[in-house]
C-alpha positions as CSV (number, residue, x, y, z in Angstrom):
1,M,11.0,-5.8,18.2
2,D,13.6,-3.4,19.6
3,L,14.5,0.3,18.4
4,S,17.8,-1.0,17.5
5,S,17.3,-3.6,14.7
6,L,14.5,-0.8,12.9
7,E,17.6,1.5,13.2
8,Q,19.6,-1.3,11.4
9,W,16.8,-2.0,8.8
10,E,16.9,1.3,8.0
11,N,21.1,1.7,7.6
12,E,20.9,-1.4,5.6
13,R,18.2,-0.3,2.8
14,S,19.8,2.9,2.7
15,E,23.6,0.8,2.0
16,G,21.8,-1.4,-0.6
17,N,20.2,1.4,-2.1
18,D,23.4,3.0,-2.9
19,L,24.7,-0.6,-4.1
20,I,22.0,-1.2,-6.5
21,L,22.2,2.6,-7.6
22,K,26.4,2.2,-8.4
23,N,25.9,-1.0,-10.4
24,A,22.8,-0.3,-11.7
25,G,22.2,0.6,-15.4
26,L,20.2,3.0,-17.3
27,Q,16.5,0.3,-17.4
28,M,17.1,0.0,-13.5
29,K,17.5,3.5,-12.5
30,R,14.5,3.9,-14.6
31,L,13.3,1.0,-13.0
32,M,13.4,2.5,-9.3
33,N,12.2,6.3,-10.6
34,I,8.7,5.0,-11.6
35,D,8.4,2.7,-8.4
36,T,9.0,6.1,-6.4
37,A,6.9,7.8,-8.5
38,A,4.1,5.9,-8.1
39,Y,3.9,7.0,-4.6
40,R,3.5,10.3,-5.1
41,E,0.5,12.2,-4.5
42,G,-1.6,11.9,-7.8
43,A,-5.5,10.9,-7.8
44,L,-5.2,9.1,-4.8
45,S,-3.3,10.4,-1.9
46,V,0.2,9.3,-0.4
47,K,-0.8,7.7,2.4
48,T,-3.5,5.9,0.8
49,K,-0.8,4.9,-1.5
50,E,1.3,3.1,1.1
51,L,-1.7,1.5,3.0
52,L,-2.2,-0.3,-0.6
53,G,2.0,-1.1,-0.8
54,L,1.3,-2.8,2.8
55,T,-1.9,-4.6,1.6
56,A,0.4,-5.8,-1.6
57,S,3.5,-6.4,0.6
58,L,1.3,-8.7,3.2
59,V,0.3,-10.9,0.5
60,L,3.5,-11.1,-1.3
61,R,5.1,-11.9,2.5
62,C,8.3,-9.7,1.7
63,D,8.6,-8.5,5.6
64,D,11.2,-5.9,4.0
65,C,8.6,-4.2,2.0
66,I,6.5,-4.5,4.9
67,T,8.5,-2.7,7.2
68,Y,8.8,0.0,4.4
69,H,5.2,0.5,4.1
70,I,5.1,0.4,7.7
71,R,7.2,3.1,8.5
72,R,5.9,5.8,5.7
73,S,2.6,5.0,7.1
74,H,3.3,6.3,10.0
75,E,5.2,9.2,8.5
76,E,2.3,9.7,6.5
77,G,-0.1,10.5,9.5
78,V,-2.4,7.0,9.6
79,T,-4.1,5.8,12.3
80,S,-4.0,2.8,13.7
81,E,-7.9,1.9,12.9
82,E,-6.7,2.5,8.8
83,L,-3.8,0.4,9.8
84,E,-5.6,-2.3,11.0
85,E,-7.8,-2.1,8.0
86,A,-5.1,-2.2,5.6
87,I,-3.9,-4.9,7.5
88,L,-7.3,-6.9,7.4
89,V,-7.3,-6.5,3.6
90,G,-4.2,-8.7,3.3
91,Y,-4.9,-10.9,5.8
92,V,-8.5,-11.9,3.8
93,V,-6.7,-11.8,0.3
94,G,-3.3,-13.7,1.6
95,G,-5.1,-15.7,3.9
96,S,-3.6,-17.5,6.8
97,I,0.3,-17.7,5.6
98,V,-0.2,-13.7,6.0
99,V,-0.6,-13.9,9.8
100,P,3.1,-14.1,10.5
101,H,3.9,-11.1,8.9
102,M,0.9,-9.4,10.1
103,R,2.7,-9.8,13.9
104,R,5.9,-8.1,12.5
105,A,3.6,-5.6,11.2
106,F,1.7,-4.6,14.1
107,A,5.1,-4.7,16.1
108,R,6.9,-2.1,14.2
109,W,3.8,-0.5,14.4
110,E,3.4,-0.6,17.9
111,Q,7.6,0.9,18.1
112,L,7.1,3.6,16.2
113,Q,4.2,4.9,18.2
114,A,6.4,4.7,20.8
115,E,8.8,6.9,19.9
């Protein structure tokens, strides 16, 4: 995966979020705020929460979510070893259907590591 695809993803995500907020009512905005708040530092570190989000996203097979959590994990200083263990848990829980998403997750990770 080339760098332009990650930049494109980031732009589309930002534009999409702006569109949601432009059209969202109070309840939707509250839910989006809960989503944001769930990943803040608490009893669990932000780093741990991002790895949990990555694992759940693998099981749910959401490539957009996987890319988001790979990016955030990288920003939070996750090591390659920590990432591999989180992906392993997703693989064990989700089964072999997760393999294509693991491929994309590792490709994104390598892309970020090379930056």
